DSSP file (Angstrom, degrees, kcal/mol; ACC not computed):
  #  RESIDUE AA STRUCTURE BP1 BP2  ACC     N-H-->O    O-->H-N    N-H-->O    O-->H-N    TCO  KAPPA ALPHA  PHI   PSI    X-CA   Y-CA   Z-CA
    1    1 A M              0   0    0      0, 0.0     2,-0.4     0, 0.0     0, 0.0   0.000 360.0 360.0 360.0 127.5   33.3  -14.0   33.8
    2    2 A R        -     0   0    0      2,-0.0     2,-0.3     0, 0.0     0, 0.0  -0.785 360.0-142.7 -99.9 131.8   30.0  -15.8   33.3
    3    3 A R        -     0   0    0     -2,-0.4     2,-0.9     1,-0.0     0, 0.0  -0.689  12.8-131.0 -93.5 148.3   26.7  -14.4   34.6
    4    4 A N        -     0   0    0     -2,-0.3     3,-0.0     3,-0.0    -1,-0.0  -0.818  29.6-179.6-100.6  98.6   24.1  -16.6   36.0
    5    5 A F        -     0   0    0     -2,-0.9     2,-0.1     1,-0.1     3,-0.1  -0.685  38.4 -97.5 -91.1 149.5   20.8  -15.7   34.4
    6    6 A P        -     0   0    0      0, 0.0     2,-0.1     0, 0.0    -1,-0.1  -0.411  46.7-107.0 -64.4 143.0   17.6  -17.5   35.4
    7    7 A R        -     0   0    0      1,-0.1     2,-1.3    -2,-0.1     5,-0.1  -0.446  21.0-126.6 -72.9 142.7   16.8  -20.3   33.0
    8    8 A L        +     0   0    0     -2,-0.1     2,-0.1     4,-0.1    -1,-0.1  -0.725  42.3 173.5 -91.6  91.0   14.0  -19.9   30.6
    9    9 A T     >  -     0   0    0     -2,-1.3     4,-2.3     1,-0.1     5,-0.2  -0.440  47.0-105.6 -93.3 170.7   12.0  -23.0   31.3
   10   10 A V  H  > S+     0   0    0      1,-0.2     4,-2.5     2,-0.2     5,-0.2   0.878 121.1  54.8 -62.8 -38.6    8.5  -23.9   30.0
   11   11 A R  H  > S+     0   0    0      1,-0.2     4,-2.0     2,-0.2    -1,-0.2   0.920 109.8  45.4 -62.9 -44.1    7.0  -23.1   33.4
   12   12 A R  H  > S+     0   0    0      2,-0.2     4,-2.4     1,-0.2    -2,-0.2   0.863 111.8  52.2 -69.7 -35.8    8.5  -19.6   33.4
   13   13 A M  H  X S+     0   0    0     -4,-2.3     4,-2.5     2,-0.2    -2,-0.2   0.917 109.7  49.2 -64.4 -41.8    7.5  -19.0   29.8
   14   14 A M  H  X S+     0   0    0     -4,-2.5     4,-2.2     2,-0.2    -2,-0.2   0.887 111.2  50.0 -64.1 -38.7    3.9  -20.0   30.7
   15   15 A L  H  X S+     0   0    0     -4,-2.0     4,-2.3     2,-0.2    -2,-0.2   0.917 110.9  49.1 -65.5 -43.0    3.9  -17.7   33.7
   16   16 A A  H  X S+     0   0    0     -4,-2.4     4,-2.5     1,-0.2     5,-0.2   0.912 111.8  48.8 -63.2 -42.6    5.2  -14.8   31.5
   17   17 A V  H  X S+     0   0    0     -4,-2.5     4,-2.7     1,-0.2     5,-0.2   0.894 110.7  51.2 -64.1 -39.9    2.5  -15.4   28.9
   18   18 A A  H  X S+     0   0    0     -4,-2.2     4,-1.9     2,-0.2    -2,-0.2   0.910 112.1  46.0 -64.4 -42.4   -0.2  -15.5   31.6
   19   19 A I  H  X S+     0   0    0     -4,-2.3     4,-2.1     2,-0.2    -2,-0.2   0.936 115.7  45.2 -66.9 -46.1    0.9  -12.2   33.1
   20   20 A I  H  X S+     0   0    0     -4,-2.5     4,-2.6     1,-0.2     5,-0.2   0.911 113.6  49.2 -65.3 -42.4    1.2  -10.4   29.7
   21   21 A S  H  X S+     0   0    0     -4,-2.7     4,-2.3    -5,-0.2    -1,-0.2   0.859 109.1  53.0 -68.3 -33.1   -2.1  -11.8   28.5
   22   22 A S  H  X S+     0   0    0     -4,-1.9     4,-2.0    -5,-0.2    -1,-0.2   0.927 110.7  47.6 -64.2 -43.7   -3.9  -10.7   31.7
   23   23 A F  H  X S+     0   0    0     -4,-2.1     4,-2.1     1,-0.2    -2,-0.2   0.934 113.3  46.9 -62.1 -46.9   -2.5   -7.2   31.3
   24   24 A L  H  X S+     0   0    0     -4,-2.6     4,-2.4     1,-0.2    -1,-0.2   0.858 109.7  55.1 -65.1 -34.7   -3.6   -7.1   27.6
   25   25 A G  H  X S+     0   0    0     -4,-2.3     4,-2.2     2,-0.2    -1,-0.2   0.891 107.7  49.0 -64.3 -39.5   -7.0   -8.4   28.6
   26   26 A M  H  X S+     0   0    0     -4,-2.0     4,-2.4     2,-0.2     5,-0.2   0.900 110.3  51.1 -66.8 -40.1   -7.5   -5.6   31.1
   27   27 A V  H  X S+     0   0    0     -4,-2.1     4,-2.1     1,-0.2    -2,-0.2   0.934 111.8  46.7 -61.9 -45.4   -6.5   -3.0   28.5
   28   28 A A  H  X S+     0   0    0     -4,-2.4     4,-2.2     1,-0.2    -1,-0.2   0.884 110.9  53.5 -63.9 -38.3   -9.0   -4.5   26.0
   29   29 A Y  H  X S+     0   0    0     -4,-2.2     4,-2.3     1,-0.2    -2,-0.2   0.932 110.1  46.0 -62.2 -46.8  -11.7   -4.5   28.7
   30   30 A F  H  X S+     0   0    0     -4,-2.4     4,-1.9     1,-0.2    -1,-0.2   0.856 111.6  51.8 -68.7 -33.8  -11.2   -0.9   29.6
   31   31 A Q  H  X S+     0   0    0     -4,-2.1     4,-2.1    -5,-0.2    -1,-0.2   0.904 110.1  49.6 -65.9 -39.5  -11.2    0.1   25.9
   32   32 A R  H  X S+     0   0    0     -4,-2.2     4,-2.4     2,-0.2    -2,-0.2   0.898 108.9  52.0 -65.4 -40.5  -14.4   -1.8   25.4
   33   33 A Q  H  X S+     0   0    0     -4,-2.3     4,-2.3     1,-0.2    -1,-0.2   0.891 109.0  50.6 -63.2 -38.6  -16.0   -0.1   28.4
   34   34 A E  H  X S+     0   0    0     -4,-1.9     4,-2.4     2,-0.2    -1,-0.2   0.896 109.9  50.1 -65.4 -40.1  -15.1    3.3   27.0
   35   35 A S  H  X S+     0   0    0     -4,-2.1     4,-2.5     2,-0.2    -2,-0.2   0.899 110.9  49.2 -64.7 -40.1  -16.6    2.4   23.6
   36   36 A I  H  X S+     0   0    0     -4,-2.4     4,-2.4     2,-0.2    -2,-0.2   0.908 110.9  50.2 -65.1 -41.7  -19.8    1.3   25.3
   37   37 A R  H  X S+     0   0    0     -4,-2.3     4,-2.1     2,-0.2    -2,-0.2   0.921 112.8  46.1 -63.3 -44.1  -20.0    4.6   27.4
   38   38 A L  H  X S+     0   0    0     -4,-2.4     4,-2.9     2,-0.2     5,-0.2   0.902 110.4  54.1 -65.3 -40.2  -19.4    6.7   24.2
   39   39 A H  H  X S+     0   0    0     -4,-2.5     4,-2.2     1,-0.2    -2,-0.2   0.931 110.6  45.8 -58.5 -46.7  -22.1    4.6   22.3
   40   40 A E  H  X S+     0   0    0     -4,-2.4     4,-2.2     2,-0.2    -1,-0.2   0.890 112.9  50.3 -65.5 -39.1  -24.6    5.3   25.1
   41   41 A Y  H  X S+     0   0    0     -4,-2.1     4,-2.3     2,-0.2    -2,-0.2   0.938 112.1  46.5 -64.1 -46.7  -23.8    9.0   25.2
   42   42 A Y  H  X S+     0   0    0     -4,-2.9     4,-2.5     1,-0.2    -2,-0.2   0.862 110.6  53.7 -66.1 -34.8  -24.1    9.4   21.5
   43   43 A E  H  X S+     0   0    0     -4,-2.2     4,-2.4    -5,-0.2    -1,-0.2   0.919 109.1  48.5 -63.5 -43.2  -27.4    7.5   21.5
   44   44 A R  H  X S+     0   0    0     -4,-2.2     4,-2.2     2,-0.2    -2,-0.2   0.913 112.5  48.3 -63.7 -41.8  -28.8    9.8   24.1
   45   45 A R  H  X S+     0   0    0     -4,-2.3     4,-2.2     2,-0.2    -2,-0.2   0.914 111.6  49.5 -64.9 -42.3  -27.7   12.9   22.2
   46   46 A A  H  X S+     0   0    0     -4,-2.5     4,-2.2     1,-0.2    -2,-0.2   0.904 110.6  50.6 -63.0 -41.2  -29.2   11.6   18.9
   47   47 A E  H  X S+     0   0    0     -4,-2.4     4,-2.1     2,-0.2    -1,-0.2   0.900 108.4  52.7 -64.1 -40.4  -32.5   10.8   20.7
   48   48 A Y  H  X S+     0   0    0     -4,-2.2     4,-1.8     1,-0.2    -2,-0.2   0.935 111.9  44.5 -60.1 -46.7  -32.6   14.3   22.1
   49   49 A Y  H  X S+     0   0    0     -4,-2.2     4,-2.1     1,-0.2    -1,-0.2   0.822 109.5  55.8 -71.8 -29.9  -32.1   15.9   18.7
   50   50 A R  H  X S+     0   0    0     -4,-2.2     4,-2.2     2,-0.2    -1,-0.2   0.893 107.5  50.4 -65.2 -37.5  -34.6   13.6   17.1
   51   51 A E  H  X S+     0   0    0     -4,-2.1     4,-2.5     2,-0.2    -2,-0.2   0.890 108.2  52.5 -66.0 -38.3  -37.2   14.8   19.7
   52   52 A C  H  X S+     0   0    0     -4,-1.8     4,-2.4     2,-0.2    -2,-0.2   0.916 109.6  49.1 -61.1 -42.8  -36.3   18.4   18.8
   53   53 A V  H  X S+     0   0    0     -4,-2.1     4,-2.2     2,-0.2    -2,-0.2   0.911 110.7  50.6 -62.8 -42.3  -36.9   17.6   15.1
   54   54 A S  H  X S+     0   0    0     -4,-2.2     4,-2.1     1,-0.2    -2,-0.2   0.917 110.8  48.4 -62.9 -43.7  -40.3   16.0   16.0
   55   55 A E  H  X S+     0   0    0     -4,-2.5     4,-2.4     1,-0.2    -1,-0.2   0.909 111.2  50.1 -64.0 -41.3  -41.3   19.0   18.1
   56   56 A L  H  X S+     0   0    0     -4,-2.4     4,-2.7     1,-0.2    -1,-0.2   0.872 108.1  53.4 -66.9 -34.7  -40.4   21.4   15.3
   57   57 A R  H  X S+     0   0    0     -4,-2.2     4,-2.1     2,-0.2    -1,-0.2   0.920 110.0  48.0 -63.3 -41.8  -42.3   19.3   12.8
   58   58 A Q  H  X S+     0   0    0     -4,-2.1     4,-2.4     2,-0.2     5,-0.4   0.905 111.9  49.9 -64.7 -40.4  -45.4   19.6   15.0
   59   59 A I  H  X S+     0   0    0     -4,-2.4     4,-1.7     1,-0.2    -2,-0.2   0.942 112.9  45.9 -62.4 -47.1  -44.9   23.3   15.4
   60   60 A L  H  < S+     0   0    0     -4,-2.7    -1,-0.2     1,-0.2    -2,-0.2   0.842 118.0  43.6 -65.2 -32.8  -44.6   23.9   11.7
   61   61 A A  H  < S+     0   0    0     -4,-2.1    -1,-0.2    -5,-0.2    -2,-0.2   0.853 123.1  28.2 -82.7 -34.6  -47.6   21.7   10.9
   62   62 A H  H  < S+     0   0    0     -4,-2.4    -3,-0.2    -5,-0.2    -2,-0.2   0.702 107.2  60.2-108.1 -21.4  -50.1   22.7   13.5
   63   63 A W  S  < S-     0   0    0     -4,-1.7    -1,-0.1    -5,-0.4     5,-0.0  -0.884  72.0-124.5-117.3 141.6  -49.6   26.4   14.5
   64   64 A P     >  -     0   0    0      0, 0.0     4,-0.9     0, 0.0     3,-0.4  -0.249  41.8 -95.1 -69.4 169.7  -49.6   29.6   12.5
   65   65 A D  T >4 S+     0   0    0      1,-0.2     3,-0.7     2,-0.2     4,-0.4   0.897 120.4  41.9 -56.3 -50.0  -46.6   31.8   12.6
   66   66 A D  T >> S+     0   0    0      1,-0.2     4,-0.8     2,-0.2     3,-0.7   0.728 102.3  68.6 -77.2 -20.3  -47.6   34.2   15.3
   67   67 A A  H 3> S+     0   0    0     -3,-0.4     4,-1.3     1,-0.2     3,-0.2   0.793  89.1  65.6 -68.0 -26.0  -49.1   31.6   17.6
   68   68 A N  H <<>S+     0   0    0     -4,-0.9     5,-2.1    -3,-0.7     6,-1.0   0.830  94.1  58.8 -66.1 -30.6  -45.6   30.2   18.2
   69   69 A Q  H X45S+     0   0    0     -3,-0.7     3,-0.8    -4,-0.4    -1,-0.2   0.892 105.0  50.3 -63.8 -38.3  -44.6   33.4   20.0
   70   70 A E  H 3<5S+     0   0    0     -4,-0.8    -1,-0.2    -3,-0.2    -2,-0.2   0.822 110.0  49.8 -69.4 -30.6  -47.5   32.9   22.5
   71   71 A H  T 3<5S-     0   0    0     -4,-1.3    -1,-0.2     1,-0.0    -2,-0.2   0.448 116.7-110.9 -89.9   0.4  -46.4   29.3   23.2
   72   72 A G  T < 5S+     0   0    0     -3,-0.8     4,-0.3    -4,-0.5     3,-0.2   0.579  90.3 108.4  86.8   9.2  -42.8   30.2   23.8
   73   73 A Y     >< +     0   0    0     -5,-2.1     4,-1.1    -6,-0.2    -4,-0.2   0.544  58.4  77.3 -94.4  -7.0  -41.4   28.5   20.7
   74   74 A G  H  > S+     0   0    0     -6,-1.0     4,-1.0     1,-0.2    -1,-0.2   0.782  81.1  63.8 -77.7 -26.8  -40.6   31.7   18.8
   75   75 A F  H  4 S+     0   0    0     -7,-0.2    -1,-0.2    -3,-0.2     3,-0.1   0.956 111.1  30.4 -67.6 -50.5  -37.4   32.8   20.5
   76   76 A E  H  4 S+     0   0    0     -4,-0.3    -1,-0.2     1,-0.2    -2,-0.1   0.930 128.1  36.3 -77.0 -43.5  -35.1   29.9   19.7
   77   77 A C  H  < S-     0   0    0     -4,-1.1    10,-0.2     1,-0.2    -1,-0.2   0.368 107.6-122.3 -98.8   8.0  -36.4   28.8   16.3
   78   78 A G     <  -     0   0    0     -4,-1.0    -1,-0.2     1,-0.1    -2,-0.1   0.004  20.7 -84.4  84.7 172.6  -37.4   32.2   14.9
   79   79 A R  S    S+     0   0    0     40,-0.2    -1,-0.1    44,-0.2   -11,-0.1   0.805  97.6  69.4 -91.6 -31.7  -40.5   33.7   13.6
   80   80 A T  S  > S-     0   0    0      1,-0.1     4,-2.2    -6,-0.1     5,-0.2  -0.561  78.7-125.4 -94.9 153.4  -40.7   32.6   10.0
   81   81 A P  H  > S+     0   0    0      0, 0.0     4,-2.5     0, 0.0     5,-0.2   0.845 111.4  58.9 -60.7 -32.3  -41.3   29.2    8.7
   82   82 A A  H  > S+     0   0    0      2,-0.2     4,-1.9     1,-0.2     5,-0.1   0.914 107.6  44.9 -64.8 -40.9  -38.1   29.4    6.7
   83   83 A L  H  > S+     0   0    0      2,-0.2     4,-2.1     1,-0.2    -1,-0.2   0.889 112.9  50.8 -69.9 -38.3  -36.0   30.0    9.9
   84   84 A R  H  X S+     0   0    0     -4,-2.2     4,-2.5     1,-0.2    -2,-0.2   0.888 108.5  53.0 -64.3 -36.9  -37.8   27.2   11.7
   85   85 A L  H  X S+     0   0    0     -4,-2.5     4,-2.5     2,-0.2    -2,-0.2   0.899 107.5  51.2 -63.9 -40.2  -37.1   24.9    8.7
   86   86 A R  H  X S+     0   0    0     -4,-1.9     4,-2.3     2,-0.2    -2,-0.2   0.897 110.0  49.8 -63.4 -39.2  -33.4   25.8    9.0
   87   87 A W  H  X S+     0   0    0     -4,-2.1     4,-2.6   -10,-0.2    -2,-0.2   0.914 110.2  50.4 -65.4 -40.7  -33.5   24.9   12.7
   88   88 A R  H  X S+     0   0    0     -4,-2.5     4,-2.5     1,-0.2    -2,-0.2   0.926 111.6  47.6 -62.6 -43.2  -35.2   21.6   11.9
   89   89 A Q  H  X S+     0   0    0     -4,-2.5     4,-2.4     2,-0.2    -1,-0.2   0.881 110.3  53.5 -63.9 -37.6  -32.6   20.8    9.3
   90   90 A Y  H  X S+     0   0    0     -4,-2.3     4,-2.2     2,-0.2    -2,-0.2   0.939 111.1  45.0 -61.0 -47.4  -29.9   21.8   11.8
   91   91 A Y  H  X S+     0   0    0     -4,-2.6     4,-2.5     1,-0.2    -2,-0.2   0.881 111.9  52.6 -65.8 -37.6  -31.3   19.3   14.4
   92   92 A E  H  X S+     0   0    0     -4,-2.5     4,-2.3     2,-0.2    -1,-0.2   0.908 109.2  49.9 -63.1 -40.8  -31.7   16.6   11.8
   93   93 A T  H  X S+     0   0    0     -4,-2.4     4,-2.2     2,-0.2    -2,-0.2   0.924 112.5  46.3 -63.6 -44.8  -28.0   17.0   10.7
   94   94 A I  H  X S+     0   0    0     -4,-2.2     4,-2.5     2,-0.2     5,-0.2   0.898 110.7  52.8 -66.6 -39.2  -26.8   16.8   14.3
   95   95 A A  H  X S+     0   0    0     -4,-2.5     4,-2.2     1,-0.2    -1,-0.2   0.906 110.1  49.0 -62.1 -40.6  -29.0   13.8   15.0
   96   96 A D  H  X S+     0   0    0     -4,-2.3     4,-2.5     2,-0.2     5,-0.2   0.900 109.6  52.0 -64.6 -40.2  -27.5   12.0   12.0
   97   97 A I  H  X S+     0   0    0     -4,-2.2     4,-2.2     1,-0.2    -2,-0.2   0.933 112.8  44.5 -61.5 -45.3  -24.0   12.9   13.2
   98   98 A Y  H  X S+     0   0    0     -4,-2.5     4,-2.1     2,-0.2    -1,-0.2   0.843 110.6  55.0 -70.7 -32.3  -24.7   11.4   16.6
   99   99 A N  H  X S+     0   0    0     -4,-2.2     4,-1.5    -5,-0.2    -2,-0.2   0.944 111.1  44.5 -62.5 -46.6  -26.4    8.3   15.1
  100  100 A K  H  X S+     0   0    0     -4,-2.5     4,-1.2     1,-0.2    -2,-0.2   0.888 113.1  51.5 -64.7 -38.0  -23.3    7.6   13.0
  101  101 A A  H  < S+     0   0    0     -4,-2.2    -1,-0.2     1,-0.2    -2,-0.2   0.846 105.7  55.5 -67.8 -33.0  -21.0    8.3   16.0
  102  102 A A  H  < S+     0   0    0     -4,-2.1    -1,-0.2     1,-0.2    -2,-0.2   0.852 107.7  49.2 -67.8 -33.3  -23.0    5.9   18.1
  103  103 A N  H  < S+     0   0    0     -4,-1.5    -1,-0.2     1,-0.3    -2,-0.2   0.752 125.6  27.9 -76.8 -23.4  -22.5    3.1   15.5
  104  104 A R    ><  +     0   0    0     -4,-1.2     3,-1.6    -5,-0.1    -1,-0.3  -0.578  69.4 165.0-134.7  70.6  -18.7    3.8   15.4
  105  105 A P  T 3  S+     0   0    0      0, 0.0    -1,-0.1     0, 0.0     4,-0.1   0.663  71.6  65.2 -67.5 -14.6  -17.8    5.2   18.9
  106  106 A W  T 3  S+     0   0    0     -3,-0.1    -5,-0.1     2,-0.1     3,-0.1   0.683  87.2  83.5 -81.4 -16.6  -14.1    4.6   18.3
  107  107 A D  S <  S-     0   0    0     -3,-1.6    -3,-0.1    -6,-0.2     2,-0.1  -0.565  93.6-100.5 -81.1 150.3  -14.0    7.2   15.4
  108  108 A P        -     0   0    0      0, 0.0    -1,-0.1     0, 0.0    -2,-0.1  -0.385  39.6-104.4 -68.6 150.2  -13.6   10.8   16.3
  109  109 A L        -     0   0    0     -4,-0.1     3,-0.1     1,-0.1   -11,-0.1  -0.597  36.2-124.6 -74.5 127.6  -16.8   12.9   16.3
  110  110 A P        -     0   0    0      0, 0.0    -1,-0.1     0, 0.0    -9,-0.0  -0.304  40.6 -82.7 -68.3 159.8  -16.9   15.2   13.2
  111  111 A P        -     0   0    0      0, 0.0   -14,-0.0     0, 0.0     0, 0.0  -0.356  46.1-119.2 -64.9 141.8  -17.4   18.9   13.8
  112  112 A L        -     0   0    0      1,-0.1     3,-0.1    -3,-0.1   -18,-0.0  -0.530  30.7-106.6 -79.6 147.3  -20.9   20.0   14.3
  113  113 A P        -     0   0    0      0, 0.0    -1,-0.1     0, 0.0     2,-0.1  -0.319  42.2 -94.3 -69.3 157.1  -22.4   22.5   11.9
  114  114 A P        -     0   0    0      0, 0.0     3,-0.1     0, 0.0     0, 0.0  -0.388  45.8-100.8 -69.5 151.1  -22.9   26.1   13.0
  115  115 A K        -     0   0    0      1,-0.1     3,-0.1    -3,-0.1   -28,-0.1  -0.374  41.7-100.4 -68.1 148.9  -26.3   27.1   14.4
  116  116 A P        -     0   0    0      0, 0.0    -1,-0.1     0, 0.0     2,-0.1  -0.374  48.6 -94.1 -65.2 151.2  -28.7   28.9   12.1
  117  117 A E        -     0   0    0     -3,-0.1     2,-0.6     1,-0.1     0, 0.0  -0.422  34.6-133.1 -69.4 141.8  -28.8   32.6   12.8
  118  118 A V        -     0   0    0     -2,-0.1   -41,-0.1    -3,-0.1    -1,-0.1  -0.859  14.6-147.4 -98.3 123.0  -31.5   33.8   15.1
  119  119 A V        -     0   0    0     -2,-0.6   -40,-0.2     1,-0.1   -41,-0.1  -0.762  26.7-109.1 -89.2 130.4  -33.4   36.7   13.8
  120  120 A P    >   -     0   0    0      0, 0.0     3,-1.7     0, 0.0   -41,-0.1  -0.228  27.1-116.6 -56.9 149.8  -34.7   39.1   16.6
  121  121 A A  T 3  S+     0   0    0      1,-0.3    -2,-0.0   -43,-0.1   -52,-0.0   0.754 110.9  61.1 -62.9 -26.4  -38.4   39.0   17.1
  122  122 A H  T 3  S+     0   0    0      2,-0.0     2,-0.6     1,-0.0    -1,-0.3   0.573  90.3  81.3 -80.9  -6.5  -38.9   42.6   16.0
  123  123 A I    <   -     0   0    0     -3,-1.7     2,-0.5     2,-0.0   -44,-0.2  -0.879  67.8-156.0-102.4 121.7  -37.5   42.0   12.5
  124  124 A D              0   0    0     -2,-0.6    -2,-0.0     1,-0.1    -3,-0.0  -0.820 360.0 360.0 -95.4 131.7  -39.9   40.5   10.0
  125  125 A L              0   0    0     -2,-0.5    -1,-0.1    -6,-0.1    -2,-0.0   0.440 360.0 360.0 -91.0 360.0  -38.4   38.6    7.1
């Protein structure tokens, strides 16, 4: 018993190629949109951490140790210049991680380093 399959003509092959290529084009488009979205997100995060580094540099350069407590900067970045320096290095490291991730958004984001320990204000180092 012979089955009647549709003939594979040039017209049908061209139609099949057009349908498959349209589907693959949509997949590539959505992947590209996701990469662009991740690139923009990583750029914003890197810019935020660069601003944190800039602010900490200004704090370290212009204000004495105890003046930072009055301006509200002492709680997060600590009382001593050494602890503030560790926070600045922490922010610089994270900014570098996000910069590299923005340039290659298809790669997974490496793990972020742990935050520096925060010393309570009543303890002098």
